[in-house]
N, C-alpha and C positions, 0 to 999 in steps of 0.2 A: 219828040220822043222815040225810044229806040227800044225795041223788044228781041231777046234773045231767049227763045225756050220760055222758062218761067222766071224771067230777069227783065226788069223794066228799069231804064234809067231816064232822067230829066236833067235838062238844062237848068241852071238858076233861074233863068226869065221863065222857063215853062213851069217850073214849081212855084212860083211866087204868083203867077197866071191863075194855076189851079188851085193853088191854097194861099190866100194873102196871108200877111203875117198875122193880123188879128184872129183870124181864123185860126191859124197855127197856133198860137196861144191858147184859146180855148179848146183846142184839141189836147194839147199837152196837159191844162190844167185837169181836163176830164180824166184822162189816162191815169194821172196821178192819183185823183180822188178814188178813180176804181182797182187802185191796189199796184199800178206799174212801180216798181222800185228799181231805178236806175243804179243803186250802188250794188245790185245783184246782176248787172248785165256783165258778158265775159268782157275780160280785158281789152283796152285799146291797143293797137299796133301801130308803132312807128316805123317806117322802113327808108333809109338813105334810096334815094332815087334821082339819079343825074345829078345836077346842082341843088335839088332841094329834097324834098321828104314826102313822102306818100303816109296819110295817116287813115287807117280804119277803124270805126269805132262802131262795133256791134250793138245791137239792143234786141230784147226779145220780150216780148209780154204774153199776156193769157192766148191771144186771139194771132198775134202776128209776129213776125220777126223782120228785121231789115239793118241795113250797114250804110252808115255814112262814110263816103269816101272824099277824102279832100287832099288835095296836093297843094305844096307849098313851093315855090319857085323863087327862089332869093333873087335871082339875077331880073326877075320880071320888072320891077319898078324902075329901074333904069332904062328899061325898054318901053317904059310909059303903060305896061300892063299891069294888072293886079297880082300881088305876091301869093294870093289864094285863089286855087281854082277850083 
């Protein structure tokens, strides 16, 4: 986990360790039942980045905001690496 002022980021492994998929599904169901409406989130942004793309996916609820950041590296599979980072 890395911190910079009020920003916290996790690796995929760290995120799964902290919030297993079954718990993540429960939390999403709960947030939706409490009124979270993903259709009202700000628009997603797709940026060209090197040989791939950077996807920014913001979301906002009544008590929290966050942004999912995903990179797509087209050339990675040929190098034995995942294309989604």
